[in-house]
C-alpha positions in Angstrom: 122.0 94.7 147.4 124.2 97.4 149.0 123.3 101.0 149.6 126.1 102.2 147.3 124.8 100.0 144.4 121.2 101.2 145.2 122.4 104.8 144.6 124.4 103.8 141.6 121.4 102.2 139.9 119.2 105.3 140.6 121.9 107.5 139.1 122.0 105.3 136.1 118.2 105.4 135.6 118.2 109.2 136.0 121.0 109.7 133.5 119.4 107.3 131.1 116.1 109.3 131.2 117.8 112.6 130.9 117.7 112.9 127.1 114.3 111.4 126.6 111.8 114.0 125.3 108.6 111.9 124.8 106.7 109.5 127.0 107.2 106.5 124.8 111.0 106.7 125.0 110.8 107.2 128.8 108.6 104.2 129.4 110.5 101.8 127.1 113.8 102.9 128.7 112.5 102.2 132.2 111.1 98.8 131.2 114.4 97.8 129.6 116.5 98.9 132.5 114.3 97.1 135.0 115.4 93.9 133.2 119.0 94.8 132.6 119.9 96.5 135.8 117.6 94.9 138.4 117.8 91.4 137.1 114.0 91.1 136.5 112.7 88.8 133.7 109.4 90.6 133.0 108.4 94.3 133.2 105.2 95.9 131.9 104.4 99.6 132.2 100.8 100.9 132.0 99.5 104.5 131.8 96.2 105.8 133.0 93.9 106.6 130.0 92.5 110.1 129.5 89.2 109.2 131.1 91.0 107.9 134.2 89.0 104.6 134.0 91.5 102.1 132.7 95.2 101.3 132.5 96.7 100.9 129.0 99.9 98.9 128.4 102.5 101.2 126.9 105.8 99.3 127.2 106.9 95.8 127.9 110.3 94.0 128.3 110.7 90.3 128.7 108.8 87.4 127.0 106.0 89.9 125.9 108.5 92.5 124.5 107.8 93.4 120.9 110.8 93.7 118.6 109.8 97.0 117.1 108.4 98.6 120.3 105.0 98.5 118.7 102.3 97.0 120.9 99.5 95.9 118.5 97.0 94.8 121.0 97.9 96.6 124.3 96.5 95.1 127.5 93.8 97.2 129.2 93.1 96.8 132.8 90.1 98.4 134.6 91.3 100.4 137.6 90.5 98.4 140.7 90.7 95.0 138.8 93.5 92.6 139.6 96.7 93.4 141.5 97.8 96.1 139.0 94.4 97.7 138.9 94.3 97.7 142.8 97.6 99.5 142.9 96.3 102.1 140.5 93.1 102.6 142.6 94.8 102.7 146.1 98.1 104.4 145.0 99.9 101.9 147.3 102.6 99.4 146.1 102.1 95.7 146.4 104.6 92.9 146.9 103.0 89.4 146.2 105.2 86.5 147.2 102.9 83.8 145.8 100.3 84.8 143.2 98.7 81.3 143.3 97.4 82.3 146.7 96.1 85.7 145.6 92.6 85.7 143.9 93.3 89.0 142.3 96.1 87.6 140.1 95.3 87.8 136.4 97.1 85.4 134.0 98.5 87.1 130.9 100.7 85.0 128.6 101.9 82.6 131.4 101.5 82.0 135.1 104.2 83.6 137.2 104.4 83.0 140.9 105.6 86.4 142.3 104.7 89.9 141.4 105.8 93.4 142.3 103.7 96.4 141.4 104.2 100.1 142.1 102.3 103.3 141.2 104.0 105.9 138.9 102.8 109.0 140.9 104.0 112.4 141.8 102.4 115.0 144.0 99.2 112.9 144.3 98.9 112.6 140.6 98.8 109.0 139.3 100.3 108.6 135.8 100.5 104.8 135.6 101.8 101.6 137.1 105.0 99.5 136.8 104.2 95.8 137.1 106.9 93.1 137.2 106.4 89.3 137.5 108.8 86.4 138.1 108.2 82.6 137.7 109.7 81.9 141.2 107.9 82.3 144.4 109.2 84.9 146.8 111.6 86.3 144.2 111.0 90.0 144.9 112.2 91.6 148.2 111.6 94.7 150.2 114.8 96.0 148.7 113.4 95.5 145.2 110.2 97.3 146.3 112.2 100.3 147.6 114.2 100.4 144.4 111.2 100.2 142.1 109.4 102.9 144.1 112.3 105.3 143.6 112.5 104.5 139.9 108.8 105.0 139.5 109.1 108.4 141.2 111.9 109.4 138.8 109.7 108.2 135.9 106.7 110.2 137.2 108.7 113.4 137.5 110.0 112.9 133.9 106.6 112.2 132.5 105.2 115.2 134.3 108.0 117.4 132.9 107.4 116.1 129.3 103.7 116.6 129.5 104.2 120.1 130.9 106.6 121.0 128.1 104.2 119.5 125.5 101.3 121.5 126.9 103.4 124.7 126.9 104.5 124.1 123.3 100.9 123.5 122.3 99.8 126.6 124.1 102.5 128.7 122.4 101.6 127.2 119.1 97.9 128.0 119.6 98.8 131.5 120.8 100.9 132.0 117.7 98.1 130.8 115.5 95.6 133.1 117.3 97.9 136.0 116.8 98.1 135.2 113.1 94.3 134.9 113.0 94.1 138.3 114.8 96.3 140.0 112.3 94.3 138.4 109.5 91.1 139.6 111.2 92.4 143.2 111.3 93.3 143.0 107.6 89.9 141.4 106.7 88.1 144.0 108.7 89.9 146.9 107.0 89.4 145.3 103.6 85.7 144.7 104.3 85.2 148.4 105.1 87.5 149.7 102.5 87.0 147.2 99.8 87.7 148.6 96.3 84.0 148.6 95.3 83.1 150.6 98.4 85.8 153.1 97.7 85.2 153.3 93.9 81.4 153.7 94.3 81.8 156.4 97.0 84.2 158.3 94.8 82.0 157.8 91.8 79.0 159.2 93.6 81.1 162.2 94.7 82.3 162.7 91.1 78.6 162.7 90.0 77.9 165.7 92.3 81.0 167.5 90.9 80.0 166.9 87.2 76.4 168.1 87.9 77.9 171.1 89.6 76.4 170.2 93.0 79.4 171.6 94.8 77.9 171.6 98.3 77.0 167.9 98.2 80.4 167.0 96.6 82.4 168.8 99.2 80.2 167.4 102.0 80.6 163.8 100.9 84.2 164.1 100.0 84.9 165.5 103.5 83.0 162.6 105.0 84.9 160.1 102.9 88.3 161.6 103.8 87.5 161.5 107.6 86.4 157.9 107.3 89.5 156.7 105.5 91.8 158.7 107.8 90.1 157.2 110.9 90.3 153.6 109.5 94.0 154.0 108.9 94.5 155.4 112.4 92.7 152.5 114.0 94.4 149.7 111.9 97.0 148.9 114.6 94.6 149.4 117.5 92.3 146.8 119.2 90.0 149.4 120.9 88.3 152.6 120.2 86.2 155.1 122.2 82.4 154.7 121.8 82.3 158.4 120.8 84.7 157.8 117.8 83.0 154.6 116.9 79.6 156.4 116.6 81.2 159.1 114.5 82.6 156.5 112.2 79.2 154.8 112.0 77.6 158.1 111.0 80.2 158.7 108.3 80.0 155.1 107.0 76.2 155.1 106.8 76.1 158.5 105.2 78.4 157.3 102.4 76.5 154.0 102.0 73.2 156.0 101.6 74.9 157.9 98.9 76.2 154.8 97.3 72.8 153.0 97.3 70.7 156.0 96.3 69.1 156.7 99.7 67.6 153.1 99.9 67.7 153.3 103.7 67.4 155.7 106.6 68.8 155.3 110.1 68.5 156.8 113.5 70.8 156.4 116.5 69.7 157.0 120.0 72.1 157.0 123.0 71.2 156.5 126.7 74.2 157.0 128.9 74.1 156.9 132.7 77.4 158.5 133.7 80.5 160.1 132.1 81.4 161.0 128.5 81.2 158.7 125.5 84.9 159.4 125.0 85.6 157.7 128.3 83.9 154.5 127.2 86.2 152.1 125.3 85.1 149.2 123.2 86.6 146.7 120.7 87.2 148.5 117.4 85.4 147.8 114.2 82.8 145.4 115.7 79.8 147.8 115.3 80.9 148.9 111.8 81.3 145.3 110.6 77.7 144.5 111.8 76.4 147.3 109.7 78.6 146.3 106.7 76.9 142.9 106.8 73.4 144.4 107.2 73.7 147.0 104.5 75.3 144.7 101.9 72.8 142.0 102.6 69.9 144.4 102.2 71.4 145.7 99.0 71.8 142.3 97.3 68.3 141.4 98.3 67.0 144.7 96.9 65.4 145.9 100.1 64.2 149.5 99.7 62.8 152.0 102.1 64.9 150.4 104.8 65.2 151.9 108.3 67.8 151.0 110.8 67.0 151.8 114.4 70.0 151.8 116.6 69.5 152.1 120.4 72.7 152.3 122.5 72.7 152.0 126.3 75.9 152.4 128.3 76.9 151.4 131.8 80.2 151.3 133.7 80.7 147.7 132.6 79.3 147.4 129.1 77.7 148.9 126.1 74.4 147.4 124.8 73.2 147.9 121.3 69.9 146.9 119.8 69.7 147.2 116.0 66.3 146.8 114.4 65.8 146.5 110.7 63.7 144.8 108.1 64.6 142.3 105.4 62.9 140.3 102.7 61.8 136.8 103.4 64.5 134.4 102.3 67.2 137.1 102.5 70.0 134.5 102.6 70.6 134.7 98.9 74.0 133.4 97.9 76.3 136.0 96.3 77.5 135.4 92.8 80.9 133.6 92.7 83.0 136.6 92.1 80.9 139.1 94.1 83.1 141.2 96.4 80.6 140.6 99.2 82.0 137.1 99.5 85.2 138.7 100.9 83.4 140.5 103.7 83.9 138.8 107.0 80.8 137.8 108.9 80.4 139.9 112.1 79.6 136.7 114.1 82.9 135.2 113.1 84.7 138.4 114.2 83.0 138.3 117.6 83.9 134.6 118.1 87.5 135.3 117.3 87.7 138.3 119.5 86.2 136.3 122.4 88.7 133.5 121.8 91.8 135.7 121.4 91.0 138.6 123.8 88.5 137.0 126.1 86.1 140.0 125.7 83.0 137.9 126.3 81.0 139.8 123.7 77.4 138.6 123.9 75.1 138.7 120.9 71.7 137.4 119.8 69.6 137.8 116.7 65.8 137.4 116.8 63.2 138.0 114.2 59.5 137.9 113.2 57.8 137.7 109.8 54.8 139.6 108.4 53.6 139.8 104.7 56.9 138.5 103.3 59.1 140.8 105.4 61.3 139.9 108.3 61.8 142.3 111.2 65.1 141.5 112.8 66.7 142.6 116.0 70.3 142.2 116.8 71.3 142.5 120.5 75.0 143.2 121.0 76.7 143.6 124.4 80.2 144.9 124.3 82.5 145.2 127.3 83.6 148.7 128.5 87.4 148.3 128.4 88.1 151.7 129.9 
């Protein structure tokens, strides 16, 4: 075999693999060309499984070659077992002149007296093994070994490229899905805070003050409602908000909900800040509000009265820690009626999980509780990052 022919064959293999976009096509093409271009009679290609413990047959040309390229019972070889498994373990090629003298030889469909086996590897990463056998002793030569090693390197580079492209496409697809989910999250969050029932009942309560000529209350609550709606719309396209503005929104929101639910609850907010202004602290938007949307609506559907929400906020340079304490009736996981608008309100835990996945915020939360005389005392601990 002359050097010129050696180079011609490598060029042929490279061109043949150029248009292959998946692993199956790559491996079957290499196996086929080992027979047609190198004059071999049998070629089997194995890939390392995901757990890196065995080799799994992926392509075969020769007597074991399936007509439809479907291997129904692929051969599996434990890494370290037999000649093929040894090559996978050591990463070193093997040229066996007489398999009858090698105790590692494993008979497959028939005994063949010579074997050549090379690793499919690139940059210390093992992808698989090319294994070829021949019925004659001493059939394979050092020239064959050199050729097959070069082919295996080309194959490894191509497999690595395909896997990298596949991983990139999967990452892009996942990112696209996450962006869609993020947009849906924003819309759900806005809808949960400005659902038609909330808007209607707030306006209805304001109208009541107007019709009863309680002008002061009407103007006060209408002003609060206007500020809240204006601020929601302003934040719709933003991922973050200052803690100062978030607390303002929380006050407005709870004030309107008190009106809506006939003063069935009270609330207090205490803030302990170490340094700087609340305006300089930036947190993910709508998280705190959605927590209270969940709590208030759940308390309402379970008819909890004389409720009190204690909100303690502590700030540091790195995070904002909230502790929300409130009471609820035992068994307060009552299902909402089928068409109840509360079914459309997103759970705040789901929002946190999505934000952590999409934005990597690492928001930490925990809910603990105790029971006494049919009432639950619950405490929600929420740690938000300071994104300033």
